[in-house]
C-alpha positions in Angstrom: 51.9 92.9 102.7 53.3 95.9 104.9 56.2 97.4 102.9 58.1 99.0 105.8 59.5 98.7 108.8 57.6 100.2 111.6 60.5 101.8 113.8 57.9 102.7 116.5 57.4 99.6 118.2 53.9 98.5 119.7 53.0 97.4 122.9 53.3 94.3 123.9 49.9 94.7 125.5 48.6 96.5 122.0 49.6 92.9 120.2 48.6 90.7 122.7 45.3 91.9 122.5 45.0 91.6 119.4 41.4 89.6 117.2 41.8 87.8 114.0 44.8 86.4 112.8 48.4 88.0 112.9 51.8 87.9 111.8 54.4 90.0 113.0 57.9 90.0 111.5 60.8 91.3 113.5 64.1 92.1 111.0 66.2 95.0 110.1 65.9 97.0 106.7 69.4 96.1 106.3 69.7 92.4 107.2 70.4 89.8 103.7 68.1 87.8 105.6 65.3 89.6 105.9 65.8 91.1 102.2 66.1 87.6 100.9 62.5 86.4 102.7 60.5 89.5 101.5 59.2 87.9 98.7 58.9 84.8 100.4 56.9 86.8 102.9 54.4 88.5 99.8 53.7 85.3 98.1 52.3 84.0 100.7 50.8 86.9 102.5 49.1 87.7 99.0 46.6 84.5 98.7 45.9 85.6 102.7 44.4 88.8 102.5 42.7 88.4 106.1 45.9 88.1 107.7 47.1 91.9 109.7 50.8 91.8 108.7 52.9 94.2 111.1 56.8 94.3 110.6 58.6 95.8 113.4 62.5 96.7 112.8 64.4 94.7 115.6 67.8 95.7 116.9 69.8 96.3 120.3 67.6 98.2 122.8 64.0 97.0 121.2 61.8 95.6 124.3 59.4 94.0 122.1 61.5 91.7 120.0 63.3 90.4 123.8 59.7 90.5 125.1 59.0 87.5 122.0 62.3 86.3 122.3 64.1 87.0 119.1 67.1 86.2 118.3 67.4 86.0 115.1 66.1 87.9 112.0 63.8 87.6 110.2 61.4 86.0 112.9 58.2 85.3 111.9 55.4 85.5 115.1 52.0 84.0 113.7 49.3 84.9 116.1 45.3 83.8 116.4 43.6 86.2 119.0 46.6 87.5 120.6 48.9 84.0 121.6 51.3 83.4 119.1 50.6 79.7 117.6 53.8 79.0 115.1 56.9 80.8 114.6 59.4 80.8 111.8 62.8 81.7 111.9 65.5 82.7 108.7 63.2 80.9 106.6 64.6 79.8 103.2 61.4 78.5 101.9 57.6 80.1 100.7 55.9 76.9 101.8 56.4 77.5 105.6 55.2 80.3 105.7 51.6 79.3 104.1 51.4 76.2 106.2 51.6 78.6 109.4 49.5 81.5 107.6 46.9 78.5 106.9 46.7 77.4 110.4 46.5 80.6 111.5 43.5 81.8 109.3 41.7 78.6 110.1 42.4 78.7 113.7 40.7 82.7 113.6 
């Protein structure tokens, strides 16, 4: 699991070109919902080591989050070969994260 939010966001084209299973997490280190979700995400990712985790700091003036339609944090975007296949917003339970990770692993 990636611990820190990337402050330099990658280009959307770079994410769209990724091969395999990817979890893109949009949030902020100051967001209470994001901090609450961290142990849930960490635990779910521990059982899915083949999933790439990209953690991106979002906020005003950040184009990448807007290109994904992010409005609330954390937003988890699950991708297979650069295509979004699932999304969770403000997860409060580990099970939906596990299920989405299982789906991307099965499809990758």
